[in-house]
LOMI-198271 format. One record per residue (C-alpha): residue in one letter; x, y, z; residue number from 1. Coordinates in pm, whole numbers. Each point is the difference from the previous one (the first is absolute). Layout:
<site><aa>a</aa><x>X</x><y>Y</y><z>Z</z><i>NUM</i></site>
...
//
This chain:
<site><aa>m</aa><x>-3071</x><y>4584</y><z>2296</z><i>1</i></site>
<site><aa>l</aa><x>176</x><y>-283</y><z>-178</z><i>2</i></site>
<site><aa>v</aa><x>-160</x><y>-155</y><z>-302</z><i>3</i></site>
<site><aa>k</aa><x>-155</x><y>-339</y><z>59</z><i>4</i></site>
<site><aa>p</aa><x>294</x><y>-244</y><z>17</z><i>5</i></site>
<site><aa>n</aa><x>52</x><y>-167</y><z>-335</z><i>6</i></site>
<site><aa>y</aa><x>187</x><y>-331</y><z>35</z><i>7</i></site>
<site><aa>v</aa><x>187</x><y>-77</y><z>-320</z><i>8</i></site>
<site><aa>s</aa><x>14</x><y>-347</y><z>-150</z><i>9</i></site>
<site><aa>f</aa><x>290</x><y>-240</y><z>59</z><i>10</i></site>
<site><aa>v</aa><x>140</x><y>61</y><z>-348</z><i>11</i></site>
<site><aa>d</aa><x>-42</x><y>378</y><z>23</z><i>12</i></site>
<site><aa>h</aa><x>168</x><y>-4</y><z>340</z><i>13</i></site>
<site><aa>h</aa><x>323</x><y>-134</y><z>-150</z><i>14</i></site>
<site><aa>r</aa><x>-17</x><y>242</y><z>-289</z><i>15</i></site>
<site><aa>l</aa><x>-44</x><y>292</y><z>241</z><i>16</i></site>
<site><aa>a</aa><x>303</x><y>-108</y><z>202</z><i>17</i></site>
<site><aa>l</aa><x>213</x><y>73</y><z>-306</z><i>18</i></site>
<site><aa>k</aa><x>-157</x><y>339</y><z>-70</z><i>19</i></site>
<site><aa>l</aa><x>-51</x><y>167</y><z>338</z><i>20</i></site>
<site><aa>n</aa><x>232</x><y>206</y><z>219</z><i>21</i></site>
<site><aa>p</aa><x>-49</x><y>70</y><z>372</z><i>22</i></site>
<site><aa>v</aa><x>-22</x><y>351</y><z>147</z><i>23</i></site>
<site><aa>m</aa><x>-70</x><y>104</y><z>357</z><i>24</i></site>
<site><aa>v</aa><x>-364</x><y>90</y><z>58</z><i>25</i></site>
<site><aa>g</aa><x>96</x><y>356</y><z>98</z><i>26</i></site>
<site><aa>e</aa><x>143</x><y>57</y><z>-347</z><i>27</i></site>
<site><aa>l</aa><x>-354</x><y>-9</y><z>-141</z><i>28</i></site>
<site><aa>y</aa><x>-38</x><y>358</y><z>128</z><i>29</i></site>
<site><aa>l</aa><x>246</x><y>96</y><z>-275</z><i>30</i></site>
<site><aa>s</aa><x>-190</x><y>-184</y><z>-273</z><i>31</i></site>
<site><aa>k</aa><x>-175</x><y>145</y><z>-298</z><i>32</i></site>
<site><aa>i</aa><x>-295</x><y>-180</y><z>-162</z><i>33</i></site>
<site><aa>l</aa><x>87</x><y>-368</y><z>-20</z><i>34</i></site>
<site><aa>k</aa><x>4</x><y>-142</y><z>-350</z><i>35</i></site>
<site><aa>h</aa><x>-29</x><y>-354</y><z>134</z><i>36</i></site>
<site><aa>p</aa><x>-155</x><y>-164</y><z>308</z><i>37</i></site>
<site><aa>a</aa><x>187</x><y>-11</y><z>331</z><i>38</i></site>
<site><aa>y</aa><x>32</x><y>-323</y><z>198</z><i>39</i></site>
<site><aa>v</aa><x>91</x><y>-122</y><z>346</z><i>40</i></site>
<site><aa>y</aa><x>149</x><y>-342</y><z>72</z><i>41</i></site>
<site><aa>r</aa><x>-147</x><y>-219</y><z>271</z><i>42</i></site>
<site><aa>d</aa><x>-19</x><y>-373</y><z>64</z><i>43</i></site>
<site><aa>g</aa><x>193</x><y>-78</y><z>-316</z><i>44</i></site>
<site><aa>v</aa><x>-219</x><y>193</y><z>-246</z><i>45</i></site>
<site><aa>f</aa><x>-25</x><y>349</y><z>-149</z><i>46</i></site>
<site><aa>i</aa><x>-320</x><y>188</y><z>84</z><i>47</i></site>
<site><aa>q</aa><x>-111</x><y>304</y><z>-201</z><i>48</i></site>
<site><aa>v</aa><x>-74</x><y>288</y><z>236</z><i>49</i></site>
<site><aa>i</aa><x>1</x><y>313</y><z>-220</z><i>50</i></site>
<site><aa>s</aa><x>-148</x><y>17</y><z>-347</z><i>51</i></site>
<site><aa>e</aa><x>181</x><y>119</y><z>-310</z><i>52</i></site>
<site><aa>g</aa><x>-71</x><y>353</y><z>-118</z><i>53</i></site>
<site><aa>t</aa><x>-44</x><y>135</y><z>355</z><i>54</i></site>
<site><aa>l</aa><x>201</x><y>221</y><z>232</z><i>55</i></site>
<site><aa>p</aa><x>68</x><y>-174</y><z>335</z><i>56</i></site>
<site><aa>t</aa><x>-194</x><y>186</y><z>269</z><i>57</i></site>
<site><aa>k</aa><x>101</x><y>74</y><z>357</z><i>58</i></site>
<site><aa>s</aa><x>-274</x><y>-232</y><z>129</z><i>59</i></site>
<site><aa>q</aa><x>126</x><y>-286</y><z>-218</z><i>60</i></site>
<site><aa>i</aa><x>356</x><y>47</y><z>123</z><i>61</i></site>
<site><aa>i</aa><x>-112</x><y>16</y><z>364</z><i>62</i></site>
<site><aa>a</aa><x>-211</x><y>-315</y><z>-51</z><i>63</i></site>
<site><aa>l</aa><x>304</x><y>-185</y><z>-132</z><i>64</i></site>
<site><aa>i</aa><x>206</x><y>109</y><z>301</z><i>65</i></site>
<site><aa>d</aa><x>-280</x><y>-94</y><z>243</z><i>66</i></site>
<site><aa>n</aa><x>-7</x><y>-346</y><z>-158</z><i>67</i></site>
<site><aa>s</aa><x>374</x><y>-41</y><z>70</z><i>68</i></site>
<site><aa>f</aa><x>115</x><y>24</y><z>-360</z><i>69</i></site>
<site><aa>k</aa><x>349</x><y>147</y><z>-25</z><i>70</i></site>
<site><aa>e</aa><x>36</x><y>-28</y><z>-378</z><i>71</i></site>
<site><aa>v</aa><x>-211</x><y>18</y><z>-314</z><i>72</i></site>
<site><aa>y</aa><x>96</x><y>-146</y><z>-336</z><i>73</i></site>
<site><aa>l</aa><x>-10</x><y>206</y><z>-317</z><i>74</i></site>
<site><aa>y</aa><x>71</x><y>-43</y><z>-369</z><i>75</i></site>
<site><aa>s</aa><x>330</x><y>149</y><z>-113</z><i>76</i></site>
<site><aa>e</aa><x>-157</x><y>310</y><z>-157</z><i>77</i></site>
<site><aa>d</aa><x>-172</x><y>101</y><z>324</z><i>78</i></site>
<site><aa>y</aa><x>300</x><y>-107</y><z>209</z><i>79</i></site>
<site><aa>d</aa><x>235</x><y>222</y><z>-204</z><i>80</i></site>
<site><aa>q</aa><x>-222</x><y>309</y><z>26</z><i>81</i></site>
<site><aa>i</aa><x>-26</x><y>-36</y><z>379</z><i>82</i></site>
<site><aa>k</aa><x>376</x><y>-42</y><z>41</z><i>83</i></site>
<site><aa>s</aa><x>56</x><y>305</y><z>-221</z><i>84</i></site>
<site><aa>s</aa><x>-246</x><y>202</y><z>210</z><i>85</i></site>
<site><aa>l</aa><x>169</x><y>-117</y><z>320</z><i>86</i></site>
<site><aa>q</aa><x>343</x><y>109</y><z>-120</z><i>87</i></site>
<site><aa>a</aa><x>-130</x><y>342</y><z>-110</z><i>88</i></site>
<site><aa>a</aa><x>-183</x><y>51</y><z>332</z><i>89</i></site>
<site><aa>l</aa><x>307</x><y>-95</y><z>203</z><i>90</i></site>
<site><aa>i</aa><x>224</x><y>238</y><z>-194</z><i>91</i></site>
<site><aa>k</aa><x>-253</x><y>283</y><z>36</z><i>92</i></site>
<site><aa>v</aa><x>-47</x><y>-42</y><z>376</z><i>93</i></site>
<site><aa>t</aa><x>373</x><y>-46</y><z>62</z><i>94</i></site>
<site><aa>r</aa><x>79</x><y>326</y><z>-178</z><i>95</i></site>
<site><aa>s</aa><x>-266</x><y>197</y><z>189</z><i>96</i></site>
<site><aa>l</aa><x>46</x><y>-131</y><z>355</z><i>97</i></site>
<site><aa>s</aa><x>80</x><y>342</y><z>139</z><i>98</i></site>
<site><aa>i</aa><x>-303</x><y>167</y><z>-162</z><i>99</i></site>
<site><aa>g</aa><x>-332</x><y>-2</y><z>183</z><i>100</i></site>
<site><aa>d</aa><x>-111</x><y>-201</y><z>303</z><i>101</i></site>
<site><aa>p</aa><x>295</x><y>-210</y><z>126</z><i>102</i></site>
<site><aa>v</aa><x>-218</x><y>-269</y><z>158</z><i>103</i></site>
<site><aa>d</aa><x>-200</x><y>-51</y><z>-318</z><i>104</i></site>
<site><aa>n</aa><x>314</x><y>3</y><z>-215</z><i>105</i></site>
<site><aa>g</aa><x>184</x><y>-241</y><z>227</z><i>106</i></site>
<site><aa>q</aa><x>-285</x><y>-248</y><z>14</z><i>107</i></site>
<site><aa>k</aa><x>-41</x><y>5</y><z>-378</z><i>108</i></site>
<site><aa>n</aa><x>372</x><y>-52</y><z>-56</z><i>109</i></site>
<site><aa>i</aa><x>19</x><y>-287</y><z>249</z><i>110</i></site>
<site><aa>k</aa><x>-295</x><y>-181</y><z>-159</z><i>111</i></site>
<site><aa>l</aa><x>132</x><y>48</y><z>-352</z><i>112</i></site>
<site><aa>l</aa><x>346</x><y>-121</y><z>103</z><i>113</i></site>
<site><aa>c</aa><x>-150</x><y>-315</y><z>150</z><i>114</i></site>
<site><aa>l</aa><x>-202</x><y>-64</y><z>-315</z><i>115</i></site>
<site><aa>h</aa><x>304</x><y>65</y><z>-217</z><i>116</i></site>
<site><aa>q</aa><x>212</x><y>-226</y><z>219</z><i>117</i></site>
<site><aa>d</aa><x>-232</x><y>-281</y><z>-101</z><i>118</i></site>
<site><aa>t</aa><x>99</x><y>80</y><z>-361</z><i>119</i></site>
<site><aa>l</aa><x>366</x><y>-15</y><z>99</z><i>120</i></site>
<site><aa>y</aa><x>-40</x><y>-334</y><z>177</z><i>121</i></site>
<site><aa>k</aa><x>-161</x><y>-145</y><z>-312</z><i>122</i></site>
<site><aa>d</aa><x>288</x><y>125</y><z>-216</z><i>123</i></site>
<site><aa>p</aa><x>303</x><y>53</y><z>232</z><i>124</i></site>
<site><aa>h</aa><x>254</x><y>3</y><z>-286</z><i>125</i></site>
<site><aa>n</aa><x>-166</x><y>297</y><z>-173</z><i>126</i></site>
<site><aa>d</aa><x>243</x><y>292</y><z>50</z><i>127</i></site>
<site><aa>e</aa><x>-259</x><y>265</y><z>-92</z><i>128</i></site>
<site><aa>v</aa><x>-247</x><y>-125</y><z>262</z><i>129</i></site>
<site><aa>l</aa><x>273</x><y>-30</y><z>265</z><i>130</i></site>
<site><aa>t</aa><x>134</x><y>350</y><z>-71</z><i>131</i></site>
<site><aa>l</aa><x>-345</x><y>159</y><z>32</z><i>132</i></site>
<site><aa>q</aa><x>-66</x><y>-189</y><z>323</z><i>133</i></site>
<site><aa>f</aa><x>339</x><y>101</y><z>144</z><i>134</i></site>
<site><aa>q</aa><x>-25</x><y>369</y><z>-92</z><i>135</i></site>
<site><aa>s</aa><x>-357</x><y>24</y><z>125</z><i>136</i></site>
<site><aa>s</aa><x>81</x><y>-166</y><z>332</z><i>137</i></site>
<site><aa>l</aa><x>306</x><y>225</y><z>41</z><i>138</i></site>
<site><aa>n</aa><x>-222</x><y>305</y><z>-44</z><i>139</i></site>
<site><aa>l</aa><x>-249</x><y>-146</y><z>248</z><i>140</i></site>
<site><aa>g</aa><x>278</x><y>-48</y><z>254</z><i>141</i></site>
<site><aa>k</aa><x>98</x><y>367</y><z>-28</z><i>142</i></site>
<site><aa>f</aa><x>-368</x><y>95</y><z>30</z><i>143</i></site>
<site><aa>l</aa><x>-48</x><y>-210</y><z>314</z><i>144</i></site>
<site><aa>i</aa><x>303</x><y>156</y><z>165</z><i>145</i></site>
<site><aa>n</aa><x>-156</x><y>343</y><z>-55</z><i>146</i></site>
<site><aa>n</aa><x>-346</x><y>-109</y><z>125</z><i>147</i></site>
<site><aa>k</aa><x>76</x><y>-203</y><z>311</z><i>148</i></site>
<site><aa>k</aa><x>-326</x><y>86</y><z>180</z><i>149</i></site>
<site><aa>d</aa><x>-193</x><y>-198</y><z>-262</z><i>150</i></site>
<site><aa>h</aa><x>193</x><y>-328</y><z>18</z><i>151</i></site>
<site><aa>s</aa><x>-248</x><y>-174</y><z>230</z><i>152</i></site>
<site><aa>q</aa><x>-295</x><y>97</y><z>-218</z><i>153</i></site>
<site><aa>f</aa><x>173</x><y>-125</y><z>-316</z><i>154</i></site>
<site><aa>y</aa><x>79</x><y>-329</y><z>173</z><i>155</i></site>
<site><aa>q</aa><x>-350</x><y>-60</y><z>135</z><i>156</i></site>
<site><aa>n</aa><x>-166</x><y>91</y><z>-330</z><i>157</i></site>
<site><aa>l</aa><x>218</x><y>-249</y><z>-187</z><i>158</i></site>
<site><aa>v</aa><x>-89</x><y>-275</y><z>249</z><i>159</i></site>
<site><aa>q</aa><x>-369</x><y>73</y><z>-59</z><i>160</i></site>
<site><aa>d</aa><x>43</x><y>-10</y><z>-379</z><i>161</i></site>
<site><aa>n</aa><x>30</x><y>-379</y><z>29</z><i>162</i></site>
<site><aa>f</aa><x>262</x><y>-47</y><z>-271</z><i>163</i></site>
<site><aa>h</aa><x>162</x><y>-341</y><z>-28</z><i>164</i></site>
<site><aa>y</aa><x>281</x><y>-18</y><z>255</z><i>165</i></site>
<site><aa>l</aa><x>256</x><y>-57</y><z>-278</z><i>166</i></site>
<site><aa>v</aa><x>-31</x><y>364</y><z>-107</z><i>167</i></site>
<site><aa>s</aa><x>-117</x><y>164</y><z>325</z><i>168</i></site>
<site><aa>q</aa><x>262</x><y>-144</y><z>238</z><i>169</i></site>
<site><aa>p</aa><x>307</x><y>167</y><z>-159</z><i>170</i></site>
<site><aa>m</aa><x>-170</x><y>341</y><z>18</z><i>171</i></site>
<site><aa>l</aa><x>-129</x><y>-49</y><z>354</z><i>172</i></site>
<site><aa>c</aa><x>344</x><y>-111</y><z>124</z><i>173</i></site>
<site><aa>s</aa><x>168</x><y>293</y><z>-169</z><i>174</i></site>
<site><aa>i</aa><x>-238</x><y>266</y><z>135</z><i>175</i></site>
<site><aa>l</aa><x>54</x><y>-132</y><z>353</z><i>176</i></site>
<site><aa>l</aa><x>377</x><y>-17</y><z>-46</z><i>177</i></site>
<site><aa>l</aa><x>26</x><y>351</y><z>-141</z><i>178</i></site>
<site><aa>s</aa><x>-221</x><y>142</y><z>274</z><i>179</i></site>
<site><aa>y</aa><x>202</x><y>-173</y><z>273</z><i>180</i></site>
<site><aa>l</aa><x>336</x><y>108</y><z>-143</z><i>181</i></site>
<site><aa>q</aa><x>-122</x><y>357</y><z>-20</z><i>182</i></site>
<site><aa>s</aa><x>-126</x><y>-11</y><z>359</z><i>183</i></site>
<site><aa>t</aa><x>344</x><y>-99</y><z>135</z><i>184</i></site>
<site><aa>k</aa><x>166</x><y>311</y><z>-150</z><i>185</i></site>
<site><aa>l</aa><x>314</x><y>-213</y><z>-48</z><i>186</i></site>
<site><aa>f</aa><x>-17</x><y>-34</y><z>-379</z><i>187</i></site>
<site><aa>q</aa><x>51</x><y>250</y><z>-280</z><i>188</i></site>
<site><aa>d</aa><x>-281</x><y>42</y><z>-254</z><i>189</i></site>
<site><aa>k</aa><x>208</x><y>-152</y><z>-281</z><i>190</i></site>
<site><aa>e</aa><x>69</x><y>-309</y><z>207</z><i>191</i></site>
<site><aa>i</aa><x>-369</x><y>-30</y><z>91</z><i>192</i></site>
<site><aa>e</aa><x>-89</x><y>19</y><z>-371</z><i>193</i></site>
<site><aa>k</aa><x>242</x><y>-282</y><z>-84</z><i>194</i></site>
<site><aa>l</aa><x>-125</x><y>-219</y><z>283</z><i>195</i></site>
<site><aa>f</aa><x>-360</x><y>65</y><z>-104</z><i>196</i></site>
<site><aa>l</aa><x>82</x><y>-120</y><z>-352</z><i>197</i></site>
<site><aa>t</aa><x>196</x><y>-298</y><z>134</z><i>198</i></site>
<site><aa>s</aa><x>-298</x><y>-107</y><z>207</z><i>199</i></site>
<site><aa>y</aa><x>-247</x><y>60</y><z>-281</z><i>200</i></site>
<site><aa>f</aa><x>184</x><y>-209</y><z>-261</z><i>201</i></site>
<site><aa>k</aa><x>126</x><y>-274</y><z>231</z><i>202</i></site>
<site><aa>d</aa><x>-269</x><y>-252</y><z>-100</z><i>203</i></site>
<site><aa>i</aa><x>8</x><y>36</y><z>-378</z><i>204</i></site>
<site><aa>g</aa><x>153</x><y>-349</y><z>-10</z><i>205</i></site>
<site><aa>l</aa><x>-343</x><y>-140</y><z>90</z><i>206</i></site>
<site><aa>s</aa><x>-94</x><y>76</y><z>-361</z><i>207</i></site>
<site><aa>l</aa><x>198</x><y>-308</y><z>-105</z><i>208</i></site>
<site><aa>i</aa><x>-218</x><y>-229</y><z>214</z><i>209</i></site>
<site><aa>p</aa><x>-324</x><y>-141</y><z>-151</z><i>210</i></site>
<site><aa>t</aa><x>-293</x><y>216</y><z>113</z><i>211</i></site>
<site><aa>a</aa><x>-203</x><y>-306</y><z>102</z><i>212</i></site>
<site><aa>q</aa><x>240</x><y>-46</y><z>294</z><i>213</i></site>
<site><aa>y</aa><x>-58</x><y>343</y><z>160</z><i>214</i></site>
<site><aa>d</aa><x>-321</x><y>-94</y><z>180</z><i>215</i></site>
<site><aa>v</aa><x>93</x><y>-355</y><z>107</z><i>216</i></site>
<site><aa>i</aa><x>82</x><y>-67</y><z>365</z><i>217</i></site>
<site><aa>n</aa><x>132</x><y>-357</y><z>-26</z><i>218</i></site>
<site><aa>l</aa><x>275</x><y>29</y><z>-258</z><i>219</i></site>
<site><aa>g</aa><x>205</x><y>-294</y><z>-123</z><i>220</i></site>
<site><aa>k</aa><x>377</x><y>-27</y><z>43</z><i>221</i></site>
<site><aa>y</aa><x>71</x><y>141</y><z>-347</z><i>222</i></site>
<site><aa>e</aa><x>-233</x><y>299</y><z>50</z><i>223</i></site>
<site><aa>i</aa><x>152</x><y>75</y><z>341</z><i>224</i></site>
<site><aa>e</aa><x>344</x><y>1</y><z>-161</z><i>225</i></site>
<site><aa>l</aa><x>-124</x><y>242</y><z>-269</z><i>226</i></site>
<site><aa>f</aa><x>-137</x><y>243</y><z>258</z><i>227</i></site>
<site><aa>s</aa><x>320</x><y>-19</y><z>203</z><i>228</i></site>
<site><aa>r</aa><x>197</x><y>100</y><z>-310</z><i>229</i></site>
<site><aa>h</aa><x>-214</x><y>302</y><z>-93</z><i>230</i></site>
<site><aa>t</aa><x>250</x><y>237</y><z>163</z><i>231</i></site>
<site><aa>d</aa><x>271</x><y>-129</y><z>-235</z><i>232</i></site>
<site><aa>f</aa><x>-241</x><y>39</y><z>-292</z><i>233</i></site>
<site><aa>s</aa><x>-64</x><y>361</y><z>107</z><i>234</i></site>
<site><aa>f</aa><x>372</x><y>73</y><z>11</z><i>235</i></site>
<site><aa>d</aa><x>51</x><y>-146</y><z>-349</z><i>236</i></site>
<site><aa>l</aa><x>-297</x><y>184</y><z>-150</z><i>237</i></site>
<site><aa>l</aa><x>113</x><y>339</y><z>133</z><i>238</i></site>
<site><aa>d</aa><x>379</x><y>-21</y><z>-26</z><i>239</i></site>
<site><aa>g</aa><x>118</x><y>240</y><z>-272</z><i>240</i></site>
<site><aa>r</aa><x>-354</x><y>106</y><z>-90</z><i>241</i></site>
<site><aa>v</aa><x>-81</x><y>252</y><z>275</z><i>242</i></site>
<site><aa>p</aa><x>222</x><y>265</y><z>164</z><i>243</i></site>
<site><aa>l</aa><x>39</x><y>-180</y><z>333</z><i>244</i></site>
<site><aa>s</aa><x>352</x><y>-73</y><z>121</z><i>245</i></site>
<site><aa>k</aa><x>123</x><y>-349</y><z>88</z><i>246</i></site>
<site><aa>n</aa><x>-43</x><y>88</y><z>366</z><i>247</i></site>
<site><aa>y</aa><x>-375</x><y>49</y><z>-39</z><i>248</i></site>
<site><aa>l</aa><x>-34</x><y>-298</y><z>-232</z><i>249</i></site>
<site><aa>q</aa><x>170</x><y>-212</y><z>265</z><i>250</i></site>
<site><aa>m</aa><x>-264</x><y>114</y><z>250</z><i>251</i></site>
<site><aa>i</aa><x>-261</x><y>-133</y><z>-242</z><i>252</i></site>
<site><aa>k</aa><x>183</x><y>-330</y><z>-18</z><i>253</i></site>
<site><aa>d</aa><x>20</x><y>-23</y><z>381</z><i>254</i></site>
<site><aa>h</aa><x>-339</x><y>137</y><z>106</z><i>255</i></site>
<site><aa>h</aa><x>-152</x><y>-342</y><z>87</z><i>256</i></site>
<site><aa>f</aa><x>274</x><y>-90</y><z>248</z><i>257</i></site>
<site><aa>l</aa><x>-245</x><y>61</y><z>286</z><i>258</i></site>
<site><aa>n</aa><x>-192</x><y>-308</y><z>-107</z><i>259</i></site>
<site><aa>d</aa><x>314</x><y>-205</y><z>68</z><i>260</i></site>
<site><aa>r</aa><x>42</x><y>188</y><z>327</z><i>261</i></site>
<site><aa>l</aa><x>-351</x><y>-105</y><z>106</z><i>262</i></site>
<site><aa>k</aa><x>87</x><y>-363</y><z>-73</z><i>263</i></site>
<site><aa>e</aa><x>313</x><y>34</y><z>216</z><i>264</i></site>
<site><aa>i</aa><x>-210</x><y>142</y><z>284</z><i>265</i></site>
<site><aa>a</aa><x>-251</x><y>-283</y><z>-29</z><i>266</i></site>
<site><aa>k</aa><x>279</x><y>-261</y><z>25</z><i>267</i></site>
<site><aa>s</aa><x>188</x><y>171</y><z>284</z><i>268</i></site>
<site><aa>h</aa><x>-39</x><y>-98</y><z>365</z><i>269</i></site>
<site><aa>k</aa><x>-158</x><y>239</y><z>251</z><i>270</i></site>
<site><aa>g</aa><x>247</x><y>266</y><z>105</z><i>271</i></site>
<site><aa>e</aa><x>249</x><y>-98</y><z>-268</z><i>272</i></site>
<site><aa>q</aa><x>182</x><y>294</y><z>-157</z><i>273</i></site>
<site><aa>l</aa><x>-12</x><y>13</y><z>-380</z><i>274</i></site>
<site><aa>p</aa><x>302</x><y>113</y><z>-201</z><i>275</i></site>
<site><aa>p</aa><x>-6</x><y>376</y><z>-69</z><i>276</i></site>
<site><aa>m</aa><x>-144</x><y>119</y><z>-328</z><i>277</i></site>
<site><aa>t</aa><x>247</x><y>42</y><z>-282</z><i>278</i></site>
<site><aa>y</aa><x>-220</x><y>243</y><z>-194</z><i>279</i></site>
<site><aa>g</aa><x>-16</x><y>378</y><z>27</z><i>280</i></site>
<site><aa>l</aa><x>-290</x><y>198</y><z>143</z><i>281</i></site>
<site><aa>e</aa><x>-137</x><y>95</y><z>-343</z><i>282</i></site>
<site><aa>t</aa><x>-31</x><y>-365</y><z>-111</z><i>283</i></site>
<site><aa>v</aa><x>-158</x><y>-88</y><z>335</z><i>284</i></site>
<site><aa>l</aa><x>-261</x><y>277</y><z>-32</z><i>285</i></site>
<site><aa>i</aa><x>-90</x><y>-97</y><z>-357</z><i>286</i></site>
<site><aa>g</aa><x>-50</x><y>-357</y><z>121</z><i>287</i></site>
<site><aa>v</aa><x>-192</x><y>106</y><z>310</z><i>288</i></site>
<site><aa>f</aa><x>-258</x><y>206</y><z>-187</z><i>289</i></site>
<site><aa>d</aa><x>-34</x><y>-271</y><z>-263</z><i>290</i></site>
<site><aa>l</aa><x>-72</x><y>-250</y><z>277</z><i>291</i></site>
<site><aa>m</aa><x>-242</x><y>229</y><z>186</z><i>292</i></site>
<site><aa>v</aa><x>-207</x><y>80</y><z>-307</z><i>293</i></site>
<site><aa>a</aa><x>-11</x><y>-368</y><z>-96</z><i>294</i></site>
<site><aa>m</aa><x>-124</x><y>-91</y><z>349</z><i>295</i></site>
<site><aa>t</aa><x>-255</x><y>279</y><z>44</z><i>296</i></site>
<site><aa>t</aa><x>-171</x><y>-9</y><z>-341</z><i>297</i></site>
<site><aa>d</aa><x>-241</x><y>-264</y><z>-124</z><i>298</i></site>
<site><aa>r</aa><x>95</x><y>-276</y><z>-241</z><i>299</i></site>
<site><aa>p</aa><x>-239</x><y>-216</y><z>-203</z><i>300</i></site>
<site><aa>y</aa><x>77</x><y>-289</y><z>234</z><i>301</i></site>
<site><aa>r</aa><x>5</x><y>179</y><z>341</z><i>302</i></site>
<site><aa>k</aa><x>-90</x><y>318</y><z>187</z><i>303</i></site>
<site><aa>g</aa><x>259</x><y>252</y><z>111</z><i>304</i></site>
<site><aa>v</aa><x>105</x><y>29</y><z>366</z><i>305</i></site>
<site><aa>s</aa><x>6</x><y>317</y><z>210</z><i>306</i></site>
<site><aa>v</aa><x>289</x><y>246</y><z>-9</z><i>307</i></site>
<site><aa>y</aa><x>63</x><y>-87</y><z>365</z><i>308</i></site>
<site><aa>k</aa><x>50</x><y>-370</y><z>-81</z><i>309</i></site>
<site><aa>s</aa><x>233</x><y>84</y><z>-288</z><i>310</i></site>
<site><aa>l</aa><x>204</x><y>219</y><z>238</z><i>311</i></site>
<site><aa>e</aa><x>41</x><y>-294</y><z>237</z><i>312</i></site>
<site><aa>v</aa><x>172</x><y>-188</y><z>-283</z><i>313</i></site>
<site><aa>v</aa><x>209</x><y>301</y><z>-104</z><i>314</i></site>
<site><aa>k</aa><x>110</x><y>55</y><z>360</z><i>315</i></site>
<site><aa>r</aa><x>152</x><y>-349</y><z>14</z><i>316</i></site>
<site><aa>l</aa><x>189</x><y>76</y><z>-321</z><i>317</i></site>
<site><aa>m</aa><x>127</x><y>350</y><z>85</z><i>318</i></site>
<site><aa>i</aa><x>23</x><y>47</y><z>372</z><i>319</i></site>
<site><aa>d</aa><x>349</x><y>-149</y><z>54</z><i>320</i></site>
<site><aa>d</aa><x>173</x><y>174</y><z>-289</z><i>321</i></site>
<site><aa>y</aa><x>-208</x><y>318</y><z>-44</z><i>322</i></site>
<site><aa>p</aa><x>-178</x><y>78</y><z>330</z><i>323</i></site>
<site><aa>q</aa><x>-18</x><y>378</y><z>-52</z><i>324</i></site>
<site><aa>e</aa><x>-124</x><y>-35</y><z>-356</z><i>325</i></site>
<site><aa>f</aa><x>-271</x><y>-241</y><z>118</z><i>326</i></site>
<site><aa>k</aa><x>-117</x><y>248</y><z>264</z><i>327</i></site>
<site><aa>a</aa><x>-9</x><y>270</y><z>-268</z><i>328</i></site>
<site><aa>l</aa><x>-202</x><y>-237</y><z>-220</z><i>329</i></site>
<site><aa>v</aa><x>-260</x><y>-57</y><z>273</z><i>330</i></site>
<site><aa>y</aa><x>-37</x><y>374</y><z>58</z><i>331</i></site>
<site><aa>f</aa><x>-20</x><y>66</y><z>-375</z><i>332</i></site>
<site><aa>l</aa><x>-275</x><y>-259</y><z>-56</z><i>333</i></site>
<site><aa>k</aa><x>-207</x><y>140</y><z>288</z><i>334</i></site>
<site><aa>q</aa><x>10</x><y>343</y><z>-164</z><i>335</i></site>
<site><aa>f</aa><x>-50</x><y>-138</y><z>-351</z><i>336</i></site>
<site><aa>y</aa><x>-317</x><y>-194</y><z>78</z><i>337</i></site>
<site><aa>k</aa><x>-133</x><y>272</y><z>232</z><i>338</i></site>
<site><aa>n</aa><x>8</x><y>241</y><z>-293</z><i>339</i></site>
//
């Protein structure tokens, strides 16, 4: 159980804001004994939820999750030891993916990558953090290719983990994309690996947008402009820092073109033929799975829709230019969710 909430004073609140660092609640599983109290932030104040000198328990972590807390705030000393533990755990699991139970290994690696991606998003210019995230996700891509029967289970387990969509969506999109590409038997493993990485890192540009805007539904004009530019931010953050060619980086820059396509459809008259797509199949698929995951998973401001409803939207986007690929997508999703 959580300790009895301890509301700090107005003065202490402002002092804490200068001393505390946020971590995802799930990272508390990697904590050692806390040398300082842990806090959550709600209604404009910090609330102490775990006492100093204690080891966060499973029941405390579950209670925080059940109360819809995504982050806890720690003093730098405790923050640093958790981040160090996270990095060590990710390296260990990444190196031993092929040893032991593949389902257990895969689930651990996916969770740790999502937690570590939060670290990357908080410090996107840190080359060491980016390199570890890239190498670990590359190894995961190879692992997924060799364990295709487990894709659906990995996907569903991640949905149930209830991570913030900022770190869960890239992984969910990329698992679906990889699984679909593999099911078509039209792509070589190396190409699937590259497309998996392209999909996974496509939203890193969101790290340059203030976190307070992620959960807001009615954004202002300036915030809408920021979100629309996140694909350019992603391109700039990755260019020259990861071993992805310009071709794949361009896919990252273009992956939100389907949003513009939807606006064109909404403005068109019934029966009117839209101009053909100018993007290749790979870019279309990255955008399609990004759109489907965004539609079917919950957000703080709305519930997700059914896969069927998301397919209705995707059909309008794909059917004229990629009719066979859309039919293959429908068949793939039936098998994926049946498993």
